[in-house]
VMD Tcl script that builds the backbone (N, CA, C; Angstrom):
set m [mol new atoms 552]
animate dup $m
set s [atomselect $m all]
$s set {name element resname resid chain x y z} {
  {N N MET 1 A 0.823 -1.190 0.000}
  {CA C MET 1 A 0.000 0.000 0.000}
  {C C MET 1 A 0.866 1.252 0.000}
  {N N HIS 2 A 1.886 1.285 0.860}
  {CA C HIS 2 A 2.751 2.447 0.952}
  {C C HIS 2 A 3.547 2.642 -0.338}
  {N N SER 3 A 3.926 1.554 -0.964}
  {CA C SER 3 A 4.699 1.666 -2.205}
  {C C SER 3 A 3.822 2.224 -3.324}
  {N N THR 4 A 2.548 1.863 -3.369}
  {CA C THR 4 A 1.631 2.387 -4.372}
  {C C THR 4 A 1.430 3.884 -4.163}
  {N N LEU 5 A 1.258 4.291 -2.934}
  {CA C LEU 5 A 1.094 5.703 -2.616}
  {C C LEU 5 A 2.349 6.482 -2.985}
  {N N LEU 6 A 3.503 5.920 -2.720}
  {CA C LEU 6 A 4.763 6.562 -3.066}
  {C C LEU 6 A 4.905 6.712 -4.581}
  {N N VAL 7 A 4.504 5.692 -5.338}
  {CA C VAL 7 A 4.559 5.758 -6.806}
  {C C VAL 7 A 3.612 6.841 -7.323}
  {N N VAL 8 A 2.409 6.939 -6.788}
  {CA C VAL 8 A 1.433 7.943 -7.213}
  {C C VAL 8 A 1.954 9.341 -6.930}
  {N N VAL 9 A 2.521 9.561 -5.750}
  {CA C VAL 9 A 3.061 10.871 -5.391}
  {C C VAL 9 A 4.210 11.239 -6.319}
  {N N CYS 10 A 5.081 10.294 -6.614}
  {CA C CYS 10 A 6.197 10.557 -7.536}
  {C C CYS 10 A 5.699 10.892 -8.938}
  {N N LEU 11 A 4.695 10.166 -9.417}
  {CA C LEU 11 A 4.137 10.449 -10.748}
  {C C LEU 11 A 3.483 11.824 -10.797}
  {N N LEU 12 A 2.739 12.180 -9.765}
  {CA C LEU 12 A 2.107 13.506 -9.732}
  {C C LEU 12 A 3.154 14.609 -9.695}
  {N N HIS 13 A 4.208 14.406 -8.928}
  {CA C HIS 13 A 5.277 15.403 -8.868}
  {C C HIS 13 A 5.951 15.554 -10.232}
  {N N HIS 14 A 6.213 14.436 -10.898}
  {CA C HIS 14 A 6.828 14.474 -12.236}
  {C C HIS 14 A 5.891 15.140 -13.250}
  {N N ALA 15 A 4.588 14.836 -13.177}
  {CA C ALA 15 A 3.620 15.432 -14.107}
  {C C ALA 15 A 3.555 16.946 -13.909}
  {N N GLN 16 A 3.611 17.397 -12.663}
  {CA C GLN 16 A 3.573 18.833 -12.392}
  {C C GLN 16 A 4.796 19.520 -12.980}
  {N N ARG 17 A 5.961 18.914 -12.887}
  {CA C ARG 17 A 7.180 19.500 -13.453}
  {C C ARG 17 A 7.085 19.556 -14.979}
  {N N CYS 18 A 6.490 18.541 -15.616}
  {CA C CYS 18 A 6.358 18.524 -17.079}
  {C C CYS 18 A 5.397 19.600 -17.552}
  {N N VAL 19 A 4.303 19.793 -16.814}
  {CA C VAL 19 A 3.328 20.819 -17.199}
  {C C VAL 19 A 3.939 22.202 -17.058}
  {N N ALA 20 A 4.732 22.429 -16.020}
  {CA C ALA 20 A 5.313 23.745 -15.776}
  {C C ALA 20 A 6.418 24.074 -16.762}
  {N N ASP 21 A 7.029 23.076 -17.399}
  {CA C ASP 21 A 8.124 23.310 -18.340}
  {C C ASP 21 A 7.562 23.409 -19.747}
  {N N ASN 22 A 7.393 24.643 -20.246}
  {CA C ASN 22 A 6.832 24.842 -21.583}
  {C C ASN 22 A 7.887 25.286 -22.585}
  {N N GLY 23 A 9.140 25.052 -22.294}
  {CA C GLY 23 A 10.204 25.409 -23.219}
  {C C GLY 23 A 10.710 26.829 -23.039}
  {N N MET 24 A 10.268 27.512 -21.996}
  {CA C MET 24 A 10.680 28.895 -21.786}
  {C C MET 24 A 11.339 29.027 -20.421}
  {N N ASN 25 A 12.424 29.752 -20.380}
  {CA C ASN 25 A 13.076 30.086 -19.137}
  {C C ASN 25 A 12.494 31.417 -18.682}
  {N N MET 26 A 11.692 31.415 -17.637}
  {CA C MET 26 A 10.940 32.603 -17.243}
  {C C MET 26 A 11.648 33.449 -16.188}
  {N N THR 27 A 12.938 33.232 -15.964}
  {CA C THR 27 A 13.628 34.119 -15.032}
  {C C THR 27 A 13.772 35.482 -15.683}
  {N N MET 28 A 13.672 36.525 -14.908}
  {CA C MET 28 A 13.729 37.881 -15.444}
  {C C MET 28 A 15.119 38.491 -15.293}
  {N N ASP 29 A 16.117 37.651 -15.087}
  {CA C ASP 29 A 17.473 38.144 -14.934}
  {C C ASP 29 A 18.109 38.521 -16.263}
  {N N GLY 30 A 17.664 37.968 -17.335}
  {CA C GLY 30 A 18.250 38.246 -18.646}
  {C C GLY 30 A 17.198 38.124 -19.725}
  {N N SER 31 A 17.630 37.662 -20.888}
  {CA C SER 31 A 16.682 37.532 -21.981}
  {C C SER 31 A 15.794 36.317 -21.753}
  {N N MET 32 A 14.585 36.361 -22.295}
  {CA C MET 32 A 13.661 35.267 -22.191}
  {C C MET 32 A 14.021 34.262 -23.283}
  {N N GLU 33 A 14.388 33.064 -22.905}
  {CA C GLU 33 A 14.772 32.044 -23.875}
  {C C GLU 33 A 13.517 31.398 -24.437}
  {N N LEU 34 A 13.312 31.549 -25.722}
  {CA C LEU 34 A 12.181 30.943 -26.403}
  {C C LEU 34 A 12.676 29.748 -27.199}
  {N N ALA 35 A 11.765 29.003 -27.794}
  {CA C ALA 35 A 12.146 27.827 -28.569}
  {C C ALA 35 A 13.011 28.214 -29.771}
  {N N MET 36 A 12.798 29.400 -30.357}
  {CA C MET 36 A 13.509 29.793 -31.569}
  {C C MET 36 A 14.277 31.097 -31.396}
  {N N GLY 37 A 14.876 31.347 -30.263}
  {CA C GLY 37 A 15.641 32.576 -30.089}
  {C C GLY 37 A 15.445 33.147 -28.708}
  {N N HIS 38 A 15.531 34.470 -28.626}
  {CA C HIS 38 A 15.384 35.115 -27.336}
  {C C HIS 38 A 14.616 36.424 -27.491}
  {N N MET 39 A 14.092 36.878 -26.368}
  {CA C MET 39 A 13.379 38.151 -26.343}
  {C C MET 39 A 13.917 38.952 -25.178}
  {N N LEU 40 A 14.437 40.116 -25.470}
  {CA C LEU 40 A 14.971 40.963 -24.417}
  {C C LEU 40 A 13.833 41.736 -23.755}
  {N N PRO 41 A 13.730 41.683 -22.418}
  {CA C PRO 41 A 12.616 42.341 -21.725}
  {C C PRO 41 A 12.890 43.813 -21.416}
  {N N TYR 42 A 13.637 44.485 -22.272}
  {CA C TYR 42 A 13.917 45.910 -22.087}
  {C C TYR 42 A 14.123 46.527 -23.468}
  {N N LEU 43 A 14.058 47.849 -23.549}
  {CA C LEU 43 A 14.224 48.541 -24.825}
  {C C LEU 43 A 15.641 48.323 -25.345}
  {N N HIS 44 A 15.749 48.009 -26.655}
  {CA C HIS 44 A 17.052 47.687 -27.224}
  {C C HIS 44 A 17.059 47.929 -28.737}
  {N N PHE 45 A 18.243 47.921 -29.309}
  {CA C PHE 45 A 18.437 48.049 -30.751}
  {C C PHE 45 A 18.996 46.769 -31.373}
  {N N THR 46 A 19.128 45.697 -30.644}
  {CA C THR 46 A 19.756 44.486 -31.165}
  {C C THR 46 A 18.855 43.793 -32.188}
  {N N LEU 47 A 19.472 43.057 -33.091}
  {CA C LEU 47 A 18.750 42.314 -34.123}
  {C C LEU 47 A 18.217 41.007 -33.549}
  {N N GLY 48 A 17.322 40.383 -34.278}
  {CA C GLY 48 A 16.865 39.054 -33.919}
  {C C GLY 48 A 15.507 38.966 -33.271}
  {N N ASP 49 A 14.740 40.019 -33.255}
  {CA C ASP 49 A 13.401 39.967 -32.670}
  {C C ASP 49 A 12.390 39.508 -33.716}
  {N N THR 50 A 11.518 38.620 -33.320}
  {CA C THR 50 A 10.478 38.123 -34.204}
  {C C THR 50 A 9.444 39.214 -34.427}
  {N N LEU 51 A 9.129 39.460 -35.678}
  {CA C LEU 51 A 8.113 40.457 -36.026}
  {C C LEU 51 A 6.888 39.728 -36.545}
  {N N TRP 52 A 5.933 39.453 -35.696}
  {CA C TRP 52 A 4.617 38.881 -35.973}
  {C C TRP 52 A 4.622 37.390 -36.262}
  {N N PHE 53 A 5.526 36.875 -37.084}
  {CA C PHE 53 A 5.500 35.462 -37.444}
  {C C PHE 53 A 6.859 34.835 -37.163}
  {N N LEU 54 A 6.887 33.535 -36.986}
  {CA C LEU 54 A 8.098 32.828 -36.616}
  {C C LEU 54 A 9.224 33.031 -37.626}
  {N N GLY 55 A 8.908 33.120 -38.899}
  {CA C GLY 55 A 9.932 33.279 -39.927}
  {C C GLY 55 A 10.375 34.711 -40.161}
  {N N TRP 56 A 9.698 35.668 -39.554}
  {CA C TRP 56 A 10.029 37.081 -39.766}
  {C C TRP 56 A 10.929 37.563 -38.636}
  {N N VAL 57 A 12.196 37.233 -38.752}
  {CA C VAL 57 A 13.180 37.603 -37.746}
  {C C VAL 57 A 14.348 38.274 -38.462}
  {N N PRO 58 A 14.357 39.604 -38.543}
  {CA C PRO 58 A 15.468 40.284 -39.218}
  {C C PRO 58 A 16.791 40.006 -38.496}
  {N N GLN 59 A 17.721 39.341 -39.209}
  {CA C GLN 59 A 19.006 38.980 -38.627}
  {C C GLN 59 A 20.150 39.852 -39.143}
  {N N SER 60 A 19.876 40.637 -40.196}
  {CA C SER 60 A 20.930 41.497 -40.751}
  {C C SER 60 A 20.440 42.942 -40.765}
  {N N THR 61 A 21.371 43.856 -40.995}
  {CA C THR 61 A 21.016 45.274 -41.043}
  {C C THR 61 A 20.063 45.553 -42.204}
  {N N GLY 62 A 20.295 44.911 -43.347}
  {CA C GLY 62 A 19.416 45.097 -44.504}
  {C C GLY 62 A 18.010 44.592 -44.236}
  {N N ALA 63 A 17.898 43.435 -43.574}
  {CA C ALA 63 A 16.575 42.899 -43.235}
  {C C ALA 63 A 15.863 43.802 -42.240}
  {N N MET 64 A 16.622 44.347 -41.294}
  {CA C MET 64 A 16.041 45.271 -40.314}
  {C C MET 64 A 15.555 46.541 -41.005}
  {N N PHE 65 A 16.342 47.053 -41.946}
  {CA C PHE 65 A 15.941 48.243 -42.701}
  {C C PHE 65 A 14.661 47.955 -43.486}
  {N N GLY 66 A 14.592 46.793 -44.127}
  {CA C GLY 66 A 13.385 46.423 -44.868}
  {C C GLY 66 A 12.162 46.324 -43.974}
  {N N ALA 67 A 12.333 45.745 -42.782}
  {CA C ALA 67 A 11.217 45.657 -41.827}
  {C C ALA 67 A 10.767 47.046 -41.404}
  {N N CYS 68 A 11.725 47.948 -41.192}
  {CA C CYS 68 A 11.373 49.317 -40.789}
  {C C CYS 68 A 10.667 50.064 -41.921}
  {N N VAL 69 A 11.091 49.861 -43.162}
  {CA C VAL 69 A 10.405 50.492 -44.301}
  {C C VAL 69 A 8.961 49.975 -44.377}
  {N N GLY 70 A 8.784 48.664 -44.201}
  {CA C GLY 70 A 7.433 48.104 -44.212}
  {C C GLY 70 A 6.568 48.667 -43.106}
  {N N LEU 71 A 7.113 48.789 -41.896}
  {CA C LEU 71 A 6.361 49.367 -40.778}
  {C C LEU 71 A 6.021 50.827 -41.037}
  {N N PHE 72 A 6.959 51.565 -41.621}
  {CA C PHE 72 A 6.714 52.967 -41.950}
  {C C PHE 72 A 5.547 53.086 -42.935}
  {N N LEU 73 A 5.542 52.247 -43.959}
  {CA C LEU 73 A 4.469 52.289 -44.954}
  {C C LEU 73 A 3.129 51.872 -44.341}
  {N N LEU 74 A 3.142 50.904 -43.440}
  {CA C LEU 74 A 1.904 50.517 -42.763}
  {C C LEU 74 A 1.380 51.645 -41.873}
  {N N ALA 75 A 2.281 52.385 -41.246}
  {CA C ALA 75 A 1.862 53.529 -40.423}
  {C C ALA 75 A 1.228 54.606 -41.305}
  {N N LEU 76 A 1.824 54.851 -42.471}
  {CA C LEU 76 A 1.219 55.808 -43.416}
  {C C LEU 76 A -0.160 55.317 -43.851}
  {N N LEU 77 A -0.272 54.024 -44.140}
  {CA C LEU 77 A -1.552 53.448 -44.563}
  {C C LEU 77 A -2.621 53.634 -43.490}
  {N N GLU 78 A -2.253 53.451 -42.232}
  {CA C GLU 78 A -3.225 53.612 -41.153}
  {C C GLU 78 A -3.751 55.045 -41.094}
  {N N ARG 79 A -2.882 56.033 -41.220}
  {CA C ARG 79 A -3.311 57.432 -41.194}
  {C C ARG 79 A -4.125 57.776 -42.440}
  {N N TRP 80 A -3.765 57.198 -43.596}
  {CA C TRP 80 A -4.528 57.428 -44.825}
  {C C TRP 80 A -5.931 56.839 -44.688}
  {N N LEU 81 A -6.040 55.642 -44.094}
  {CA C LEU 81 A -7.357 55.045 -43.877}
  {C C LEU 81 A -8.207 55.919 -42.956}
  {N N ALA 82 A -7.589 56.491 -41.924}
  {CA C ALA 82 A -8.326 57.370 -41.010}
  {C C ALA 82 A -8.841 58.600 -41.761}
  {N N ALA 83 A -8.015 59.160 -42.634}
  {CA C ALA 83 A -8.437 60.332 -43.401}
  {C C ALA 83 A -9.544 59.964 -44.386}
  {N N CYS 84 A -9.401 58.840 -45.066}
  {CA C CYS 84 A -10.442 58.404 -46.004}
  {C C CYS 84 A -11.770 58.179 -45.283}
  {N N LYS 85 A -11.704 57.527 -44.124}
  {CA C LYS 85 A -12.927 57.271 -43.361}
  {C C LYS 85 A -13.579 58.577 -42.939}
  {N N SER 86 A -12.783 59.535 -42.521}
  {CA C SER 86 A -13.324 60.824 -42.086}
  {C C SER 86 A -13.997 61.567 -43.237}
  {N N VAL 87 A -13.346 61.590 -44.397}
  {CA C VAL 87 A -13.928 62.259 -45.569}
  {C C VAL 87 A -15.198 61.535 -46.011}
  {N N MET 88 A -15.149 60.212 -45.998}
  {CA C MET 88 A -16.326 59.444 -46.415}
  {C C MET 88 A -17.480 59.599 -45.425}
  {N N GLU 89 A -17.177 59.785 -44.137}
  {CA C GLU 89 A -18.240 60.004 -43.141}
  {C C GLU 89 A -19.067 61.230 -43.510}
  {N N VAL 90 A -18.404 62.301 -43.948}
  {CA C VAL 90 A -19.119 63.516 -44.351}
  {C C VAL 90 A -20.002 63.211 -45.558}
  {N N HIS 91 A -19.443 62.525 -46.537}
  {CA C HIS 91 A -20.210 62.174 -47.741}
  {C C HIS 91 A -21.382 61.268 -47.385}
  {N N TRP 92 A -21.131 60.241 -46.553}
  {CA C TRP 92 A -22.195 59.314 -46.169}
  {C C TRP 92 A -23.269 60.019 -45.367}
  {N N ASP 93 A -22.905 60.962 -44.511}
  {CA C ASP 93 A -23.890 61.695 -43.718}
  {C C ASP 93 A -24.785 62.542 -44.623}
  {N N LYS 94 A -24.185 63.260 -45.578}
  {CA C LYS 94 A -24.980 64.062 -46.509}
  {C C LYS 94 A -25.899 63.182 -47.341}
  {N N SER 95 A -25.393 62.067 -47.794}
  {CA C SER 95 A -26.192 61.157 -48.606}
  {C C SER 95 A -27.350 60.569 -47.803}
  {N N ALA 96 A -27.096 60.199 -46.562}
  {CA C ALA 96 A -28.153 59.641 -45.715}
  {C C ALA 96 A -29.216 60.692 -45.421}
  {N N ARG 97 A -28.795 61.925 -45.165}
  {CA C ARG 97 A -29.770 62.998 -44.926}
  {C C ARG 97 A -30.627 63.252 -46.168}
  {N N ARG 98 A -29.960 63.219 -47.337}
  {CA C ARG 98 A -30.692 63.430 -48.587}
  {C C ARG 98 A -31.697 62.299 -48.812}
  {N N MET 99 A -31.280 61.069 -48.558}
  {CA C MET 99 A -32.176 59.923 -48.722}
  {C C MET 99 A -33.359 60.010 -47.761}
  {N N LEU 100 A -33.094 60.393 -46.526}
  {CA C LEU 100 A -34.156 60.511 -45.528}
  {C C LEU 100 A -35.117 61.638 -45.905}
  {N N SER 101 A -34.579 62.751 -46.388}
  {CA C SER 101 A -35.414 63.869 -46.807}
  {C C SER 101 A -36.286 63.482 -48.001}
  {N N ASP 102 A -35.687 62.814 -48.976}
  {CA C ASP 102 A -36.456 62.362 -50.137}
  {C C ASP 102 A -37.546 61.385 -49.730}
  {N N LYS 103 A -37.244 60.519 -48.784}
  {CA C LYS 103 A -38.212 59.531 -48.315}
  {C C LYS 103 A -39.375 60.219 -47.600}
  {N N GLN 104 A -39.054 61.240 -46.771}
  {CA C GLN 104 A -40.111 61.948 -46.041}
  {C C GLN 104 A -40.944 62.814 -46.986}
  {N N ASN 105 A -40.318 63.426 -47.982}
  {CA C ASN 105 A -41.044 64.269 -48.923}
  {C C ASN 105 A -41.882 63.455 -49.892}
  {N N GLY 106 A -41.519 62.223 -50.123}
  {CA C GLY 106 A -42.240 61.373 -51.063}
  {C C GLY 106 A -43.552 60.862 -50.522}
  {N N SER 107 A -43.681 60.715 -49.224}
  {CA C SER 107 A -44.927 60.190 -48.655}
  {C C SER 107 A -45.823 61.349 -48.238}
  {N N ALA 108 A -47.103 61.217 -48.564}
  {CA C ALA 108 A -48.057 62.284 -48.258}
  {C C ALA 108 A -48.293 62.386 -46.755}
  {N N VAL 109 A -48.525 61.256 -46.110}
  {CA C VAL 109 A -48.778 61.242 -44.676}
  {C C VAL 109 A -47.775 60.288 -44.027}
  {N N PRO 110 A -46.798 60.827 -43.337}
  {CA C PRO 110 A -45.840 59.921 -42.699}
  {C C PRO 110 A -46.512 59.143 -41.580}
  {N N LYS 111 A -46.362 57.824 -41.589}
  {CA C LYS 111 A -46.949 56.957 -40.559}
  {C C LYS 111 A -45.829 56.463 -39.657}
  {N N ARG 112 A -45.401 57.348 -38.784}
  {CA C ARG 112 A -44.315 57.000 -37.870}
  {C C ARG 112 A -44.799 57.160 -36.444}
  {N N SER 113 A -44.418 56.213 -35.620}
  {CA C SER 113 A -44.782 56.297 -34.207}
  {C C SER 113 A -43.863 57.305 -33.519}
  {N N ALA 114 A -44.172 57.608 -32.285}
  {CA C ALA 114 A -43.343 58.550 -31.524}
  {C C ALA 114 A -41.927 57.989 -31.345}
  {N N ALA 115 A -41.838 56.684 -31.103}
  {CA C ALA 115 A -40.521 56.065 -30.936}
  {C C ALA 115 A -39.711 56.159 -32.235}
  {N N ASP 116 A -40.357 55.945 -33.375}
  {CA C ASP 116 A -39.665 56.059 -34.669}
  {C C ASP 116 A -39.175 57.478 -34.898}
  {N N ARG 117 A -39.989 58.459 -34.522}
  {CA C ARG 117 A -39.567 59.848 -34.715}
  {C C ARG 117 A -38.362 60.181 -33.835}
  {N N ILE 118 A -38.369 59.710 -32.586}
  {CA C ILE 118 A -37.251 59.982 -31.684}
  {C C ILE 118 A -35.993 59.278 -32.170}
  {N N LEU 119 A -36.116 57.999 -32.503}
  {CA C LEU 119 A -34.948 57.249 -32.974}
  {C C LEU 119 A -34.453 57.770 -34.312}
  {N N GLY 120 A -35.394 58.222 -35.149}
  {CA C GLY 120 A -35.007 58.755 -36.453}
  {C C GLY 120 A -34.162 60.011 -36.325}
  {N N ARG 121 A -34.424 60.788 -35.307}
  {CA C ARG 121 A -33.642 62.006 -35.103}
  {C C ARG 121 A -32.280 61.719 -34.475}
  {N N LEU 122 A -32.191 60.648 -33.700}
  {CA C LEU 122 A -30.948 60.341 -33.018}
  {C C LEU 122 A -29.979 59.535 -33.880}
  {N N ALA 123 A -30.485 58.651 -34.685}
  {CA C ALA 123 A -29.614 57.761 -35.449}
  {C C ALA 123 A -29.962 57.834 -36.933}
  {N N PRO 124 A -28.964 57.967 -37.777}
  {CA C PRO 124 A -29.239 57.936 -39.210}
  {C C PRO 124 A -29.647 56.523 -39.626}
  {N N PRO 125 A -30.312 56.399 -40.744}
  {CA C PRO 125 A -30.759 55.069 -41.179}
  {C C PRO 125 A -29.572 54.196 -41.577}
  {N N PHE 126 A -29.773 52.885 -41.506}
  {CA C PHE 126 A -28.745 51.951 -41.954}
  {C C PHE 126 A -28.775 51.903 -43.480}
  {N N VAL 127 A -27.644 52.207 -44.084}
  {CA C VAL 127 A -27.504 52.141 -45.537}
  {C C VAL 127 A -26.308 51.223 -45.799}
  {N N ALA 128 A -26.573 50.083 -46.407}
  {CA C ALA 128 A -25.532 49.061 -46.568}
  {C C ALA 128 A -24.319 49.590 -47.331}
  {N N ARG 129 A -24.549 50.367 -48.372}
  {CA C ARG 129 A -23.402 50.833 -49.162}
  {C C ARG 129 A -22.577 51.895 -48.427}
  {N N HIS 130 A -23.077 52.400 -47.299}
  {CA C HIS 130 A -22.306 53.307 -46.444}
  {C C HIS 130 A -21.711 52.547 -45.258}
  {N N ASP 131 A -22.541 51.757 -44.605}
  {CA C ASP 131 A -22.141 51.152 -43.342}
  {C C ASP 131 A -21.209 49.955 -43.517}
  {N N LEU 132 A -21.338 49.200 -44.587}
  {CA C LEU 132 A -20.417 48.086 -44.807}
  {C C LEU 132 A -18.988 48.568 -45.084}
  {N N PRO 133 A -18.778 49.549 -45.991}
  {CA C PRO 133 A -17.404 50.065 -46.142}
  {C C PRO 133 A -16.862 50.697 -44.856}
  {N N ARG 134 A -17.719 51.345 -44.083}
  {CA C ARG 134 A -17.289 51.922 -42.803}
  {C C ARG 134 A -16.760 50.818 -41.895}
  {N N GLY 135 A -17.464 49.710 -41.836}
  {CA C GLY 135 A -17.032 48.585 -41.015}
  {C C GLY 135 A -15.733 47.966 -41.506}
  {N N VAL 136 A -15.577 47.856 -42.825}
  {CA C VAL 136 A -14.346 47.289 -43.385}
  {C C VAL 136 A -13.153 48.197 -43.086}
  {N N ILE 137 A -13.340 49.500 -43.249}
  {CA C ILE 137 A -12.249 50.438 -42.965}
  {C C ILE 137 A -11.878 50.383 -41.486}
  {N N TYR 138 A -12.875 50.336 -40.623}
  {CA C TYR 138 A -12.597 50.271 -39.191}
  {C C TYR 138 A -11.864 48.975 -38.834}
  {N N ALA 139 A -12.283 47.856 -39.427}
  {CA C ALA 139 A -11.616 46.579 -39.167}
  {C C ALA 139 A -10.160 46.622 -39.633}
  {N N ALA 140 A -9.901 47.247 -40.773}
  {CA C ALA 140 A -8.526 47.374 -41.271}
  {C C ALA 140 A -7.694 48.232 -40.316}
  {N N GLN 141 A -8.279 49.322 -39.817}
  {CA C GLN 141 A -7.566 50.164 -38.850}
  {C C GLN 141 A -7.291 49.404 -37.557}
  {N N ALA 142 A -8.263 48.642 -37.083}
  {CA C ALA 142 A -8.076 47.862 -35.856}
  {C C ALA 142 A -6.974 46.820 -36.057}
  {N N LEU 143 A -6.969 46.148 -37.206}
  {CA C LEU 143 A -5.928 45.167 -37.497}
  {C C LEU 143 A -4.548 45.819 -37.476}
  {N N LEU 144 A -4.418 46.949 -38.146}
  {CA C LEU 144 A -3.124 47.640 -38.160}
  {C C LEU 144 A -2.705 48.065 -36.755}
  {N N ASN 145 A -3.649 48.563 -35.969}
  {CA C ASN 145 A -3.308 48.997 -34.609}
  {C C ASN 145 A -2.884 47.831 -33.722}
  {N N TYR 146 A -3.515 46.664 -33.884}
  {CA C TYR 146 A -3.078 45.493 -33.122}
  {C C TYR 146 A -1.697 45.027 -33.587}
  {N N LEU 147 A -1.435 45.085 -34.877}
  {CA C LEU 147 A -0.099 44.739 -35.367}
  {C C LEU 147 A 0.946 45.711 -34.819}
  {N N PHE 148 A 0.597 46.991 -34.745}
  {CA C PHE 148 A 1.512 47.977 -34.166}
  {C C PHE 148 A 1.773 47.675 -32.693}
  {N N MET 149 A 0.720 47.285 -31.969}
  {CA C MET 149 A 0.876 46.951 -30.555}
  {C C MET 149 A 1.831 45.768 -30.387}
  {N N LEU 150 A 1.658 44.737 -31.206}
  {CA C LEU 150 A 2.547 43.582 -31.128}
  {C C LEU 150 A 3.982 43.964 -31.483}
  {N N THR 151 A 4.130 44.893 -32.410}
  {CA C THR 151 A 5.462 45.367 -32.779}
  {C C THR 151 A 6.123 46.080 -31.608}
  {N N VAL 152 A 5.396 46.929 -30.942}
  {CA C VAL 152 A 5.949 47.661 -29.792}
  {C C VAL 152 A 6.306 46.688 -28.671}
  {N N MET 153 A 5.563 45.603 -28.544}
  {CA C MET 153 A 5.826 44.631 -27.481}
  {C C MET 153 A 7.132 43.866 -27.688}
  {N N THR 154 A 7.786 44.011 -28.852}
  {CA C THR 154 A 9.101 43.394 -29.031}
  {C C THR 154 A 10.182 44.185 -28.301}
  {N N PHE 155 A 9.909 45.419 -27.890}
  {CA C PHE 155 A 10.848 46.330 -27.234}
  {C C PHE 155 A 11.989 46.755 -28.160}
  {N N GLN 156 A 11.867 46.518 -29.445}
  {CA C GLN 156 A 12.904 46.873 -30.418}
  {C C GLN 156 A 12.721 48.352 -30.753}
  {N N LEU 157 A 13.654 49.178 -30.348}
  {CA C LEU 157 A 13.531 50.626 -30.527}
  {C C LEU 157 A 13.505 51.043 -31.991}
  {N N GLY 158 A 14.157 50.305 -32.849}
  {CA C GLY 158 A 14.095 50.609 -34.276}
  {C C GLY 158 A 12.665 50.527 -34.795}
  {N N TYR 159 A 11.954 49.479 -34.385}
  {CA C TYR 159 A 10.545 49.335 -34.781}
  {C C TYR 159 A 9.695 50.451 -34.180}
  {N N ILE 160 A 9.901 50.724 -32.912}
  {CA C ILE 160 A 9.082 51.713 -32.204}
  {C C ILE 160 A 9.271 53.105 -32.809}
  {N N PHE 161 A 10.533 53.509 -33.017}
  {CA C PHE 161 A 10.785 54.825 -33.614}
  {C C PHE 161 A 10.231 54.903 -35.031}
  {N N THR 162 A 10.328 53.816 -35.782}
  {CA C THR 162 A 9.790 53.802 -37.143}
  {C C THR 162 A 8.278 54.007 -37.129}
  {N N LEU 163 A 7.581 53.331 -36.223}
  {CA C LEU 163 A 6.128 53.505 -36.136}
  {C C LEU 163 A 5.756 54.933 -35.737}
  {N N ILE 164 A 6.464 55.482 -34.764}
  {CA C ILE 164 A 6.171 56.849 -34.316}
  {C C ILE 164 A 6.404 57.842 -35.452}
  {N N ILE 165 A 7.522 57.695 -36.142}
  {CA C ILE 165 A 7.820 58.610 -37.255}
  {C C ILE 165 A 6.822 58.413 -38.386}
  {N N GLY 166 A 6.493 57.162 -38.703}
  {CA C GLY 166 A 5.527 56.887 -39.769}
  {C C GLY 166 A 4.146 57.448 -39.470}
  {N N LEU 167 A 3.697 57.281 -38.225}
  {CA C LEU 167 A 2.393 57.840 -37.845}
  {C C LEU 167 A 2.424 59.362 -37.868}
  {N N GLY 168 A 3.540 59.946 -37.443}
  {CA C GLY 168 A 3.666 61.411 -37.476}
  {C C GLY 168 A 3.669 61.947 -38.900}
  {N N VAL 169 A 4.431 61.307 -39.786}
  {CA C VAL 169 A 4.457 61.733 -41.198}
  {C C VAL 169 A 3.084 61.525 -41.823}
  {N N GLY 170 A 2.445 60.401 -41.511}
  {CA C GLY 170 A 1.105 60.144 -42.038}
  {C C GLY 170 A 0.091 61.171 -41.579}
  {N N GLU 171 A 0.176 61.557 -40.321}
  {CA C GLU 171 A -0.735 62.590 -39.813}
  {C C GLU 171 A -0.441 63.933 -40.474}
  {N N THR 172 A 0.841 64.217 -40.724}
  {CA C THR 172 A 1.207 65.458 -41.402}
  {C C THR 172 A 0.637 65.482 -42.818}
  {N N LEU 173 A 0.713 64.352 -43.498}
  {CA C LEU 173 A 0.230 64.284 -44.880}
  {C C LEU 173 A -1.296 64.246 -44.967}
  {N N PHE 174 A -1.943 63.481 -44.093}
  {CA C PHE 174 A -3.375 63.216 -44.242}
  {C C PHE 174 A -4.243 63.801 -43.137}
  {N N GLY 175 A -3.654 64.347 -42.083}
  {CA C GLY 175 A -4.428 64.847 -40.955}
  {C C GLY 175 A -5.342 66.004 -41.298}
  {N N ARG 176 A -4.937 66.821 -42.266}
  {CA C ARG 176 A -5.785 67.970 -42.626}
  {C C ARG 176 A -7.120 67.516 -43.213}
  {N N PHE 177 A -7.152 66.340 -43.842}
  {CA C PHE 177 A -8.411 65.830 -44.374}
  {C C PHE 177 A -9.331 65.390 -43.251}
  {N N THR 178 A -8.753 64.891 -42.183}
  {CA C THR 178 A -9.539 64.469 -41.033}
  {C C THR 178 A -10.144 65.675 -40.336}
  {N N MET 179 A -9.365 66.732 -40.175}
  {CA C MET 179 A -9.858 67.943 -39.513}
  {C C MET 179 A -10.907 68.642 -40.357}
  {N N SER 180 A -10.652 68.784 -41.655}
  {CA C SER 180 A -11.608 69.507 -42.507}
  {C C SER 180 A -12.902 68.751 -42.666}
  {N N ALA 181 A -12.854 67.441 -42.575}
  {CA C ALA 181 A -14.076 66.663 -42.729}
  {C C ALA 181 A -15.027 66.909 -41.567}
  {N N HIS 182 A -14.492 67.131 -40.379}
  {CA C HIS 182 A -15.358 67.338 -39.214}
  {C C HIS 182 A -15.889 68.766 -39.135}
  {N N LEU 183 A -15.331 69.680 -39.896}
  {CA C LEU 183 A -15.801 71.057 -39.854}
  {C C LEU 183 A -17.025 71.284 -40.730}
  {N N HIS 184 A -17.289 70.385 -41.660}
  {CA C HIS 184 A -18.423 70.593 -42.579}
  {C C HIS 184 A -19.700 70.074 -42.003}
}
mol reanalyze $m
mol bondsrecalc $m
mol representation Tube
mol addrep $m
């Protein structure tokens, strides 16, 4: 009986050690050892950080430069999408108001309840050709922002500075469209 209990305790102890060992050295004294490299838990300029996928690990200066150019262009794209969405919001709002006005002017006696009148004043009507592109643009912006977040989480200062500069240049180029769209 005691030998069986001893075997069970030993097996449980061994199983616990196997579950806790996931291939990562989690001490915070140095770099985090991963299955395919390392991750430095502080801001750095060293090469070798994985960018989004296992195979995207710039190991040379040229590869790092290429990754930074790609991040810069993605940052510009994000600001351009924001400007396009802002300009299109103005167009979609005018179009929805025109459609609603035409609809109200076309009927001799509007048959709307009090709730419909209140909701109609608070929310514009759903128009698929306006709202579906709005959703797609927003999803693209959200995807880019999550990719940027994952990039910053590498602690690679080259990536971080590239994103900041790219977003700043993008805002300089396209920000005036965002501001002017809200003034109309």
